[in-house]
BALOBA-1460 file (C-alpha; in Angstrom, 3 decimals):
// residues 362
<rec num="1" residu="x" x="0.203" y="0.069" z="-0.379"/>
<rec num="2" residu="x" x="1.482" y="3.144" z="-1.110"/>
<rec num="3" residu="x" x="2.027" y="6.739" z="0.481"/>
<rec num="4" residu="x" x="3.980" y="8.093" z="-0.276"/>
<rec num="5" residu="x" x="5.034" y="11.378" z="-2.605"/>
<rec num="6" residu="x" x="9.006" y="11.600" z="-2.930"/>
<rec num="7" residu="x" x="9.730" y="9.239" z="0.240"/>
<rec num="8" residu="x" x="7.549" y="10.967" z="2.466"/>
<rec num="9" residu="x" x="4.164" y="9.684" z="4.262"/>
<rec num="10" residu="x" x="1.124" y="11.701" z="3.048"/>
<rec num="11" residu="x" x="-2.281" y="12.620" z="4.837"/>
<rec num="12" residu="x" x="-4.106" y="13.569" z="1.398"/>
<rec num="13" residu="x" x="-8.036" y="13.561" z="2.682"/>
<rec num="14" residu="x" x="-9.580" y="16.172" z="4.204"/>
<rec num="15" residu="x" x="-13.590" y="16.672" z="5.518"/>
<rec num="16" residu="x" x="-14.792" y="17.075" z="1.786"/>
<rec num="17" residu="x" x="-13.789" y="13.118" z="1.466"/>
<rec num="18" residu="x" x="-16.620" y="11.945" z="3.241"/>
<rec num="19" residu="x" x="-18.320" y="9.447" z="1.672"/>
<rec num="20" residu="x" x="-15.122" y="8.640" z="0.024"/>
<rec num="21" residu="x" x="-13.739" y="5.445" z="-0.092"/>
<rec num="22" residu="x" x="-10.806" y="5.916" z="1.020"/>
<rec num="23" residu="x" x="-7.346" y="3.837" z="2.984"/>
<rec num="24" residu="x" x="-5.054" y="5.336" z="5.769"/>
<rec num="25" residu="x" x="-2.754" y="4.846" z="8.378"/>
<rec num="26" residu="x" x="-2.610" y="5.551" z="11.958"/>
<rec num="27" residu="x" x="-0.744" y="4.625" z="14.881"/>
<rec num="28" residu="x" x="-1.665" y="2.662" z="16.926"/>
<rec num="29" residu="x" x="-0.077" y="2.137" z="20.256"/>
<rec num="30" residu="x" x="1.249" y="4.094" z="23.770"/>
<rec num="31" residu="x" x="4.235" y="5.557" z="21.813"/>
<rec num="32" residu="x" x="7.702" y="4.476" z="21.324"/>
<rec num="33" residu="x" x="8.795" y="1.121" z="20.024"/>
<rec num="34" residu="x" x="5.267" y="-0.070" z="21.392"/>
<rec num="35" residu="x" x="3.758" y="2.065" z="18.653"/>
<rec num="36" residu="x" x="2.015" y="-0.015" z="15.341"/>
<rec num="37" residu="x" x="1.130" y="1.147" z="12.007"/>
<rec num="38" residu="x" x="-2.550" y="0.367" z="10.904"/>
<rec num="39" residu="x" x="-3.680" y="0.207" z="7.350"/>
<rec num="40" residu="x" x="-7.747" y="0.877" z="7.428"/>
<rec num="41" residu="x" x="-9.869" y="0.452" z="4.309"/>
<rec num="42" residu="x" x="-12.871" y="1.788" z="4.317"/>
<rec num="43" residu="x" x="-16.259" y="4.535" z="3.090"/>
<rec num="44" residu="x" x="-15.096" y="7.888" z="5.117"/>
<rec num="45" residu="x" x="-18.854" y="8.030" z="6.718"/>
<rec num="46" residu="x" x="-17.388" y="11.206" z="9.316"/>
<rec num="47" residu="x" x="-15.123" y="13.295" z="9.913"/>
<rec num="48" residu="x" x="-16.275" y="15.220" z="13.158"/>
<rec num="49" residu="x" x="-14.748" y="16.737" z="16.975"/>
<rec num="50" residu="x" x="-11.363" y="15.763" z="16.379"/>
<rec num="51" residu="x" x="-11.969" y="11.972" z="14.677"/>
<rec num="52" residu="x" x="-12.383" y="10.126" z="11.452"/>
<rec num="53" residu="x" x="-15.200" y="6.466" z="11.438"/>
<rec num="54" residu="x" x="-14.144" y="4.521" z="8.035"/>
<rec num="55" residu="x" x="-16.627" y="1.493" z="7.254"/>
<rec num="56" residu="x" x="-15.172" y="-1.450" z="6.297"/>
<rec num="57" residu="x" x="-16.509" y="-3.803" z="3.586"/>
<rec num="58" residu="x" x="-18.499" y="-6.014" z="5.954"/>
<rec num="59" residu="x" x="-19.787" y="-3.037" z="7.461"/>
<rec num="60" residu="x" x="-18.267" y="-2.423" z="10.397"/>
<rec num="61" residu="x" x="-17.050" y="0.866" z="11.620"/>
<rec num="62" residu="x" x="-13.667" y="2.157" z="12.463"/>
<rec num="63" residu="x" x="-13.634" y="5.083" z="14.553"/>
<rec num="64" residu="x" x="-9.391" y="6.554" z="14.065"/>
<rec num="65" residu="x" x="-8.212" y="9.529" z="16.378"/>
<rec num="66" residu="x" x="-7.374" y="12.715" z="14.278"/>
<rec num="67" residu="x" x="-4.527" y="13.166" z="15.549"/>
<rec num="68" residu="x" x="-3.215" y="9.541" z="15.290"/>
<rec num="69" residu="x" x="-3.870" y="9.850" z="11.004"/>
<rec num="70" residu="x" x="0.520" y="9.363" z="9.534"/>
<rec num="71" residu="x" x="-1.186" y="9.348" z="5.660"/>
<rec num="72" residu="x" x="-4.650" y="9.126" z="3.602"/>
<rec num="73" residu="x" x="-5.536" y="8.988" z="0.091"/>
<rec num="74" residu="x" x="-9.023" y="8.722" z="-1.988"/>
<rec num="75" residu="x" x="-8.876" y="4.986" z="-3.580"/>
<rec num="76" residu="x" x="-10.917" y="3.850" z="-6.841"/>
<rec num="77" residu="x" x="-14.573" y="2.290" z="-4.897"/>
<rec num="78" residu="x" x="-14.715" y="-1.325" z="-6.951"/>
<rec num="79" residu="x" x="-11.430" y="-3.914" z="-6.664"/>
<rec num="80" residu="x" x="-10.636" y="-5.687" z="-9.618"/>
<rec num="81" residu="x" x="-13.267" y="-8.236" z="-10.447"/>
<rec num="82" residu="x" x="-11.235" y="-12.047" z="-10.155"/>
<rec num="83" residu="x" x="-11.688" y="-13.942" z="-13.536"/>
<rec num="84" residu="x" x="-14.373" y="-15.862" z="-14.164"/>
<rec num="85" residu="x" x="-16.360" y="-13.835" z="-11.744"/>
<rec num="86" residu="x" x="-20.285" y="-12.328" z="-13.208"/>
<rec num="87" residu="x" x="-20.035" y="-8.628" z="-13.917"/>
<rec num="88" residu="x" x="-23.345" y="-7.613" z="-12.328"/>
<rec num="89" residu="x" x="-23.738" y="-3.895" z="-10.029"/>
<rec num="90" residu="x" x="-25.121" y="-4.210" z="-6.178"/>
<rec num="91" residu="x" x="-28.042" y="-2.817" z="-7.100"/>
<rec num="92" residu="x" x="-28.770" y="-5.624" z="-8.945"/>
<rec num="93" residu="x" x="-28.107" y="-8.488" z="-7.492"/>
<rec num="94" residu="x" x="-29.451" y="-6.635" z="-4.223"/>
<rec num="95" residu="x" x="-32.981" y="-6.720" z="-6.154"/>
<rec num="96" residu="x" x="-32.414" y="-10.106" z="-7.651"/>
<rec num="97" residu="x" x="-32.236" y="-11.512" z="-4.190"/>
<rec num="98" residu="x" x="-35.362" y="-9.887" z="-2.740"/>
<rec num="99" residu="x" x="-37.815" y="-10.911" z="-4.850"/>
<rec num="100" residu="x" x="-35.695" y="-14.400" z="-4.681"/>
<rec num="101" residu="x" x="-37.015" y="-14.397" z="-0.713"/>
<rec num="102" residu="x" x="-40.134" y="-12.008" z="-0.813"/>
<rec num="103" residu="x" x="-41.269" y="-11.187" z="2.310"/>
<rec num="104" residu="x" x="-45.426" y="-12.031" z="2.893"/>
<rec num="105" residu="x" x="-46.283" y="-8.676" z="3.845"/>
<rec num="106" residu="x" x="-44.892" y="-4.850" z="1.868"/>
<rec num="107" residu="x" x="-44.930" y="-1.517" z="2.199"/>
<rec num="108" residu="x" x="-43.996" y="1.677" z="1.002"/>
<rec num="109" residu="x" x="-41.466" y="4.482" z="2.224"/>
<rec num="110" residu="x" x="-40.553" y="6.184" z="-1.656"/>
<rec num="111" residu="x" x="-37.427" y="4.619" z="-2.475"/>
<rec num="112" residu="x" x="-37.610" y="2.384" z="0.390"/>
<rec num="113" residu="x" x="-39.606" y="-1.231" z="0.602"/>
<rec num="114" residu="x" x="-40.995" y="-2.329" z="4.030"/>
<rec num="115" residu="x" x="-41.087" y="-6.282" z="4.849"/>
<rec num="116" residu="x" x="-42.520" y="-8.411" z="6.957"/>
<rec num="117" residu="x" x="-43.239" y="-12.222" z="7.354"/>
<rec num="118" residu="x" x="-45.025" y="-12.557" z="10.689"/>
<rec num="119" residu="x" x="-46.776" y="-16.099" z="11.647"/>
<rec num="120" residu="x" x="-50.350" y="-13.963" z="12.647"/>
<rec num="121" residu="x" x="-52.422" y="-10.727" z="11.950"/>
<rec num="122" residu="x" x="-51.122" y="-8.676" z="15.223"/>
<rec num="123" residu="x" x="-53.786" y="-8.709" z="18.346"/>
<rec num="124" residu="x" x="-56.627" y="-6.882" z="18.948"/>
<rec num="125" residu="x" x="-55.748" y="-3.358" z="19.785"/>
<rec num="126" residu="x" x="-52.333" y="-3.309" z="17.930"/>
<rec num="127" residu="x" x="-49.549" y="-5.813" z="18.791"/>
<rec num="128" residu="x" x="-46.728" y="-2.382" z="20.036"/>
<rec num="129" residu="x" x="-44.773" y="-3.380" z="22.536"/>
<rec num="130" residu="x" x="-44.085" y="-6.848" z="20.934"/>
<rec num="131" residu="x" x="-41.056" y="-7.501" z="19.728"/>
<rec num="132" residu="x" x="-41.226" y="-10.873" z="17.359"/>
<rec num="133" residu="x" x="-38.231" y="-11.542" z="15.063"/>
<rec num="134" residu="x" x="-40.469" y="-13.464" z="12.388"/>
<rec num="135" residu="x" x="-38.619" y="-15.664" z="9.555"/>
<rec num="136" residu="x" x="-35.450" y="-14.540" z="9.259"/>
<rec num="137" residu="x" x="-34.094" y="-10.725" z="8.883"/>
<rec num="138" residu="x" x="-33.880" y="-11.306" z="5.331"/>
<rec num="139" residu="x" x="-37.887" y="-10.656" z="5.260"/>
<rec num="140" residu="x" x="-38.315" y="-8.820" z="7.893"/>
<rec num="141" residu="x" x="-36.439" y="-5.112" z="7.336"/>
<rec num="142" residu="x" x="-36.554" y="-2.711" z="5.701"/>
<rec num="143" residu="x" x="-34.682" y="-2.540" z="2.151"/>
<rec num="144" residu="x" x="-33.135" y="0.790" z="1.208"/>
<rec num="145" residu="x" x="-32.866" y="1.780" z="-2.135"/>
<rec num="146" residu="x" x="-33.031" y="5.440" z="-2.279"/>
<rec num="147" residu="x" x="-34.448" y="8.356" z="-1.350"/>
<rec num="148" residu="x" x="-37.346" y="7.439" z="1.392"/>
<rec num="149" residu="x" x="-39.375" y="10.896" z="-0.009"/>
<rec num="150" residu="x" x="-38.489" y="12.251" z="3.420"/>
<rec num="151" residu="x" x="-35.950" y="13.168" z="5.888"/>
<rec num="152" residu="x" x="-34.383" y="10.308" z="7.285"/>
<rec num="153" residu="x" x="-35.746" y="11.108" z="10.549"/>
<rec num="154" residu="x" x="-39.317" y="10.738" z="9.535"/>
<rec num="155" residu="x" x="-38.803" y="8.170" z="7.440"/>
<rec num="156" residu="x" x="-37.331" y="6.094" z="10.722"/>
<rec num="157" residu="x" x="-39.776" y="6.986" z="12.888"/>
<rec num="158" residu="x" x="-42.960" y="5.793" z="10.055"/>
<rec num="159" residu="x" x="-40.720" y="2.464" z="9.422"/>
<rec num="160" residu="x" x="-40.995" y="1.426" z="12.781"/>
<rec num="161" residu="x" x="-44.284" y="2.645" z="13.330"/>
<rec num="162" residu="x" x="-44.936" y="0.671" z="10.599"/>
<rec num="163" residu="x" x="-43.160" y="-2.711" z="12.346"/>
<rec num="164" residu="x" x="-44.260" y="-2.198" z="16.208"/>
<rec num="165" residu="x" x="-48.237" y="-2.018" z="14.363"/>
<rec num="166" residu="x" x="-46.818" y="-5.962" z="13.461"/>
<rec num="167" residu="x" x="-45.687" y="-6.336" z="17.270"/>
<rec num="168" residu="x" x="-42.064" y="-7.388" z="15.082"/>
<rec num="169" residu="x" x="-38.163" y="-6.014" z="15.720"/>
<rec num="170" residu="x" x="-37.575" y="-2.907" z="13.327"/>
<rec num="171" residu="x" x="-34.590" y="-3.541" z="10.938"/>
<rec num="172" residu="x" x="-32.652" y="-1.830" z="8.381"/>
<rec num="173" residu="x" x="-31.037" y="-4.356" z="5.636"/>
<rec num="174" residu="x" x="-27.836" y="-2.150" z="5.065"/>
<rec num="175" residu="x" x="-25.491" y="-2.590" z="2.103"/>
<rec num="176" residu="x" x="-21.181" y="-2.220" z="2.456"/>
<rec num="177" residu="x" x="-18.567" y="-2.820" z="-0.209"/>
<rec num="178" residu="x" x="-19.798" y="-2.034" z="-2.869"/>
<rec num="179" residu="x" x="-19.819" y="0.933" z="-5.410"/>
<rec num="180" residu="x" x="-23.147" y="3.073" z="-4.322"/>
<rec num="181" residu="x" x="-23.815" y="1.594" z="-1.125"/>
<rec num="182" residu="x" x="-24.657" y="2.416" z="1.878"/>
<rec num="183" residu="x" x="-22.561" y="3.065" z="4.852"/>
<rec num="184" residu="x" x="-23.517" y="6.585" z="4.575"/>
<rec num="185" residu="x" x="-26.810" y="5.736" z="5.871"/>
<rec num="186" residu="x" x="-25.292" y="2.532" z="8.209"/>
<rec num="187" residu="x" x="-23.597" y="5.684" z="9.689"/>
<rec num="188" residu="x" x="-26.451" y="7.998" z="10.198"/>
<rec num="189" residu="x" x="-28.255" y="5.333" z="11.582"/>
<rec num="190" residu="x" x="-25.365" y="3.616" z="14.700"/>
<rec num="191" residu="x" x="-24.928" y="7.376" z="15.769"/>
<rec num="192" residu="x" x="-28.979" y="7.029" z="15.741"/>
<rec num="193" residu="x" x="-29.016" y="4.194" z="18.037"/>
<rec num="194" residu="x" x="-29.494" y="1.462" z="15.733"/>
<rec num="195" residu="x" x="-26.957" y="-1.054" z="16.697"/>
<rec num="196" residu="x" x="-25.811" y="-3.916" z="14.093"/>
<rec num="197" residu="x" x="-25.860" y="-7.545" z="13.377"/>
<rec num="198" residu="x" x="-26.417" y="-10.797" z="11.546"/>
<rec num="199" residu="x" x="-22.491" y="-9.532" z="9.088"/>
<rec num="200" residu="x" x="-23.017" y="-10.981" z="6.089"/>
<rec num="201" residu="x" x="-21.956" y="-11.589" z="2.472"/>
<rec num="202" residu="x" x="-23.390" y="-12.326" z="-0.698"/>
<rec num="203" residu="x" x="-21.193" y="-14.226" z="-3.147"/>
<rec num="204" residu="x" x="-21.600" y="-15.192" z="-6.598"/>
<rec num="205" residu="x" x="-20.002" y="-17.623" z="-9.141"/>
<rec num="206" residu="x" x="-20.580" y="-18.600" z="-12.505"/>
<rec num="207" residu="x" x="-23.002" y="-21.850" z="-12.664"/>
<rec num="208" residu="x" x="-21.520" y="-24.431" z="-15.130"/>
<rec num="209" residu="x" x="-18.717" y="-25.237" z="-13.670"/>
<rec num="210" residu="x" x="-21.346" y="-26.578" z="-10.273"/>
<rec num="211" residu="x" x="-23.150" y="-28.992" z="-12.638"/>
<rec num="212" residu="x" x="-19.777" y="-30.394" z="-14.152"/>
<rec num="213" residu="x" x="-20.889" y="-33.647" z="-12.875"/>
<rec num="214" residu="x" x="-22.189" y="-36.526" z="-12.923"/>
<rec num="215" residu="x" x="-26.554" y="-37.060" z="-11.821"/>
<rec num="216" residu="x" x="-27.081" y="-37.544" z="-8.816"/>
<rec num="217" residu="x" x="-29.481" y="-39.913" z="-7.913"/>
<rec num="218" residu="x" x="-29.943" y="-39.759" z="-5.063"/>
<rec num="219" residu="x" x="-31.055" y="-36.037" z="-4.787"/>
<rec num="220" residu="x" x="-34.859" y="-35.545" z="-5.215"/>
<rec num="221" residu="x" x="-36.168" y="-31.964" z="-6.788"/>
<rec num="222" residu="x" x="-39.898" y="-30.719" z="-6.426"/>
<rec num="223" residu="x" x="-41.040" y="-27.094" z="-6.757"/>
<rec num="224" residu="x" x="-43.126" y="-27.398" z="-3.061"/>
<rec num="225" residu="x" x="-40.432" y="-27.377" z="-0.015"/>
<rec num="226" residu="x" x="-42.122" y="-31.599" z="1.931"/>
<rec num="227" residu="x" x="-42.438" y="-33.014" z="5.891"/>
<rec num="228" residu="x" x="-38.953" y="-34.237" z="4.445"/>
<rec num="229" residu="x" x="-37.138" y="-30.435" z="3.572"/>
<rec num="230" residu="x" x="-38.759" y="-28.983" z="6.341"/>
<rec num="231" residu="x" x="-37.121" y="-31.981" z="9.026"/>
<rec num="232" residu="x" x="-33.811" y="-30.723" z="8.288"/>
<rec num="233" residu="x" x="-34.667" y="-26.145" z="8.045"/>
<rec num="234" residu="x" x="-34.894" y="-25.908" z="11.454"/>
<rec num="235" residu="x" x="-34.862" y="-22.144" z="10.624"/>
<rec num="236" residu="x" x="-38.795" y="-21.993" z="10.182"/>
<rec num="237" residu="x" x="-39.307" y="-23.358" z="13.514"/>
<rec num="238" residu="x" x="-43.230" y="-22.167" z="14.896"/>
<rec num="239" residu="x" x="-43.634" y="-20.287" z="11.547"/>
<rec num="240" residu="x" x="-44.322" y="-23.183" z="8.942"/>
<rec num="241" residu="x" x="-47.114" y="-20.893" z="7.084"/>
<rec num="242" residu="x" x="-44.627" y="-17.792" z="6.833"/>
<rec num="243" residu="x" x="-41.631" y="-19.687" z="6.046"/>
<rec num="244" residu="x" x="-43.506" y="-21.733" z="3.264"/>
<rec num="245" residu="x" x="-44.871" y="-18.449" z="1.575"/>
<rec num="246" residu="x" x="-41.760" y="-17.033" z="1.355"/>
<rec num="247" residu="x" x="-39.535" y="-20.176" z="0.705"/>
<rec num="248" residu="x" x="-41.842" y="-20.472" z="-2.070"/>
<rec num="249" residu="x" x="-41.821" y="-16.800" z="-2.906"/>
<rec num="250" residu="x" x="-39.469" y="-16.370" z="-6.171"/>
<rec num="251" residu="x" x="-39.518" y="-16.577" z="-9.770"/>
<rec num="252" residu="x" x="-39.054" y="-20.090" z="-10.110"/>
<rec num="253" residu="x" x="-37.843" y="-22.063" z="-7.593"/>
<rec num="254" residu="x" x="-36.393" y="-25.447" z="-6.281"/>
<rec num="255" residu="x" x="-36.400" y="-27.859" z="-3.703"/>
<rec num="256" residu="x" x="-34.105" y="-30.083" z="-3.470"/>
<rec num="257" residu="x" x="-34.206" y="-33.647" z="-0.974"/>
<rec num="258" residu="x" x="-31.223" y="-36.169" z="-0.719"/>
<rec num="259" residu="x" x="-34.085" y="-38.539" z="1.526"/>
<rec num="260" residu="x" x="-32.228" y="-39.818" z="4.617"/>
<rec num="261" residu="x" x="-32.098" y="-43.707" z="3.944"/>
<rec num="262" residu="x" x="-30.434" y="-42.517" z="0.509"/>
<rec num="263" residu="x" x="-31.980" y="-42.015" z="-1.556"/>
<rec num="264" residu="x" x="-34.373" y="-43.290" z="-4.640"/>
<rec num="265" residu="x" x="-32.543" y="-44.829" z="-6.873"/>
<rec num="266" residu="x" x="-33.750" y="-44.796" z="-10.490"/>
<rec num="267" residu="x" x="-35.032" y="-40.850" z="-10.102"/>
<rec num="268" residu="x" x="-33.236" y="-39.601" z="-12.811"/>
<rec num="269" residu="x" x="-33.011" y="-36.243" z="-9.935"/>
<rec num="270" residu="x" x="-36.859" y="-34.832" z="-11.409"/>
<rec num="271" residu="x" x="-38.758" y="-37.113" z="-9.272"/>
<rec num="272" residu="x" x="-41.975" y="-35.800" z="-8.037"/>
<rec num="273" residu="x" x="-43.124" y="-36.861" z="-4.223"/>
<rec num="274" residu="x" x="-42.715" y="-36.617" z="-0.475"/>
<rec num="275" residu="x" x="-41.717" y="-39.221" z="2.216"/>
<rec num="276" residu="x" x="-41.703" y="-37.955" z="5.922"/>
<rec num="277" residu="x" x="-38.832" y="-40.375" z="6.644"/>
<rec num="278" residu="x" x="-36.319" y="-36.839" z="7.276"/>
<rec num="279" residu="x" x="-33.505" y="-36.038" z="5.107"/>
<rec num="280" residu="x" x="-29.820" y="-35.901" z="4.822"/>
<rec num="281" residu="x" x="-29.599" y="-32.622" z="2.972"/>
<rec num="282" residu="x" x="-31.178" y="-30.261" z="1.293"/>
<rec num="283" residu="x" x="-31.321" y="-27.206" z="-0.540"/>
<rec num="284" residu="x" x="-33.438" y="-24.300" z="-2.827"/>
<rec num="285" residu="x" x="-32.650" y="-22.743" z="-5.403"/>
<rec num="286" residu="x" x="-34.996" y="-20.171" z="-6.842"/>
<rec num="287" residu="x" x="-33.928" y="-19.169" z="-10.572"/>
<rec num="288" residu="x" x="-34.397" y="-14.782" z="-12.073"/>
<rec num="289" residu="x" x="-33.443" y="-14.357" z="-15.440"/>
<rec num="290" residu="x" x="-29.702" y="-15.365" z="-15.533"/>
<rec num="291" residu="x" x="-29.541" y="-15.593" z="-12.256"/>
<rec num="292" residu="x" x="-29.826" y="-18.687" z="-9.837"/>
<rec num="293" residu="x" x="-30.121" y="-18.216" z="-6.431"/>
<rec num="294" residu="x" x="-28.886" y="-20.501" z="-3.753"/>
<rec num="295" residu="x" x="-29.699" y="-21.045" z="-0.532"/>
<rec num="296" residu="x" x="-31.435" y="-23.795" z="2.524"/>
<rec num="297" residu="x" x="-27.815" y="-26.101" z="2.154"/>
<rec num="298" residu="x" x="-27.845" y="-28.342" z="5.711"/>
<rec num="299" residu="x" x="-26.865" y="-31.179" z="5.565"/>
<rec num="300" residu="x" x="-27.801" y="-33.717" z="8.820"/>
<rec num="301" residu="x" x="-24.676" y="-33.627" z="10.656"/>
<rec num="302" residu="x" x="-24.456" y="-37.693" z="10.572"/>
<rec num="303" residu="x" x="-24.178" y="-37.461" z="7.491"/>
<rec num="304" residu="x" x="-21.332" y="-34.129" z="6.520"/>
<rec num="305" residu="x" x="-17.706" y="-35.259" z="4.666"/>
<rec num="306" residu="x" x="-20.088" y="-37.213" z="2.416"/>
<rec num="307" residu="x" x="-20.184" y="-34.717" z="-0.621"/>
<rec num="308" residu="x" x="-24.009" y="-34.197" z="-0.488"/>
<rec num="309" residu="x" x="-24.386" y="-30.631" z="-0.372"/>
<rec num="310" residu="x" x="-22.082" y="-30.388" z="-3.867"/>
<rec num="311" residu="x" x="-24.505" y="-33.436" z="-4.856"/>
<rec num="312" residu="x" x="-28.109" y="-30.580" z="-4.120"/>
<rec num="313" residu="x" x="-25.684" y="-28.031" z="-5.662"/>
<rec num="314" residu="x" x="-25.360" y="-29.864" z="-8.644"/>
<rec num="315" residu="x" x="-28.432" y="-30.442" z="-9.509"/>
<rec num="316" residu="x" x="-30.308" y="-27.341" z="-9.026"/>
<rec num="317" residu="x" x="-27.669" y="-26.122" z="-10.571"/>
<rec num="318" residu="x" x="-28.758" y="-28.191" z="-13.781"/>
<rec num="319" residu="x" x="-32.553" y="-27.438" z="-12.734"/>
<rec num="320" residu="x" x="-31.445" y="-23.647" z="-13.468"/>
<rec num="321" residu="x" x="-29.274" y="-23.837" z="-16.057"/>
<rec num="322" residu="x" x="-32.222" y="-25.358" z="-18.149"/>
<rec num="323" residu="x" x="-34.040" y="-22.512" z="-17.052"/>
<rec num="324" residu="x" x="-31.130" y="-20.300" z="-18.997"/>
<rec num="325" residu="x" x="-28.762" y="-19.424" z="-15.487"/>
<rec num="326" residu="x" x="-25.438" y="-18.422" z="-16.472"/>
<rec num="327" residu="x" x="-24.978" y="-17.204" z="-12.753"/>
<rec num="328" residu="x" x="-24.694" y="-18.011" z="-9.878"/>
<rec num="329" residu="x" x="-25.211" y="-16.039" z="-6.036"/>
<rec num="330" residu="x" x="-25.609" y="-16.822" z="-2.579"/>
<rec num="331" residu="x" x="-25.593" y="-15.416" z="1.008"/>
<rec num="332" residu="x" x="-23.887" y="-16.585" z="4.376"/>
<rec num="333" residu="x" x="-22.979" y="-15.627" z="7.860"/>
<rec num="334" residu="x" x="-19.271" y="-13.925" z="7.660"/>
<rec num="335" residu="x" x="-18.445" y="-15.912" z="11.103"/>
<rec num="336" residu="x" x="-19.789" y="-19.481" z="9.505"/>
<rec num="337" residu="x" x="-15.796" y="-20.991" z="7.968"/>
<rec num="338" residu="x" x="-17.051" y="-24.309" z="7.255"/>
<rec num="339" residu="x" x="-19.852" y="-22.601" z="4.597"/>
<rec num="340" residu="x" x="-17.554" y="-19.965" z="3.505"/>
<rec num="341" residu="x" x="-15.120" y="-23.083" z="2.459"/>
<rec num="342" residu="x" x="-16.822" y="-25.217" z="1.202"/>
<rec num="343" residu="x" x="-18.036" y="-22.564" z="-1.235"/>
<rec num="344" residu="x" x="-14.316" y="-21.160" z="-2.173"/>
<rec num="345" residu="x" x="-13.786" y="-24.438" z="-3.437"/>
<rec num="346" residu="x" x="-17.121" y="-24.612" z="-5.790"/>
<rec num="347" residu="x" x="-15.433" y="-20.997" z="-7.371"/>
<rec num="348" residu="x" x="-17.954" y="-18.315" z="-4.780"/>
<rec num="349" residu="x" x="-16.276" y="-14.932" z="-5.002"/>
<rec num="350" residu="x" x="-17.470" y="-11.755" z="-2.334"/>
<rec num="351" residu="x" x="-19.647" y="-9.556" z="-4.290"/>
<rec num="352" residu="x" x="-20.686" y="-7.132" z="-2.028"/>
<rec num="353" residu="x" x="-21.587" y="-7.646" z="2.496"/>
<rec num="354" residu="x" x="-24.877" y="-6.454" z="3.979"/>
<rec num="355" residu="x" x="-25.600" y="-6.551" z="7.285"/>
<rec num="356" residu="x" x="-28.617" y="-5.550" z="9.502"/>
<rec num="357" residu="x" x="-29.390" y="-2.119" z="11.610"/>
<rec num="358" residu="x" x="-31.572" y="-2.972" z="14.882"/>
<rec num="359" residu="x" x="-34.117" y="0.279" z="16.823"/>
<rec num="360" residu="x" x="-33.295" y="0.930" z="19.939"/>
<rec num="361" residu="x" x="-35.971" y="0.127" z="22.179"/>
<rec num="362" residu="x" x="-37.791" y="2.473" z="24.054"/>
């Protein structure tokens, strides 16, 4: 990382660079021989009262004291794309991912979409005071895709009211680490006490290589999730209606199941029907134009390291290719190292990051 001109370290950023992607070097430690240099890359989201805040690609905000700043410069906003990885803008993928995981109920605030997916209607007299989670944060959060059409404070108040009327936790999904993403909004929310949680990555890959293997007759594909599929998908919890509505939403959805007894030979991977005997592995894929979105990938603990996850991905990818898709995406929690390693081996690369900002109590 080069900060010098003529052999000297230089600070080449100012307060006017707020909102731009920067790279800075700062001095940390107590000084003297114990002090060390730390490099930070991200979007400069604020510079007030002698403190800079830089939001990293993953969504974490880093405060840096101005007096510790040694060097800094503005850097290109978009990292170089890896060869073979599908080209796509952040906005395109955010919208595709939202369509592939549609909420049961939606509302609008300008270019913000309010999403709710709870199991039942609010109790008589309103639901204020309740703080239900709903089925997944993705289907129970504000998706900001532009201007809400009013000042931010008013938009947040209206959004909070909308969720509290439904007894749900008010959340905003915040995208970071790409071109024209939400780092400034994340900083505004943090300043207002909205805490960050559920940090995740959206990853992309070419679709064809995922299906480049012999068909696996253990994998059964259906258009709806059966009892055996839900036996392994524990995220539904006690919300089967909301979960089914979200999971079956989307342009064209496939569900993959490997039965606990090893699968029924001779099905060719596309037999209909359902058994309630449990599942060894499951997955979901939604096809939307050129994109195939993968989710719900689970393997029973006692059946891991048998290649079932790869087999499920391959059969779902084969079905998506047959419908004209060419690119794949999935979303994975940042701290799920086992899943990230698995998807690394399949050719997936990070495209951008996102997380949620949860409204403060009261």
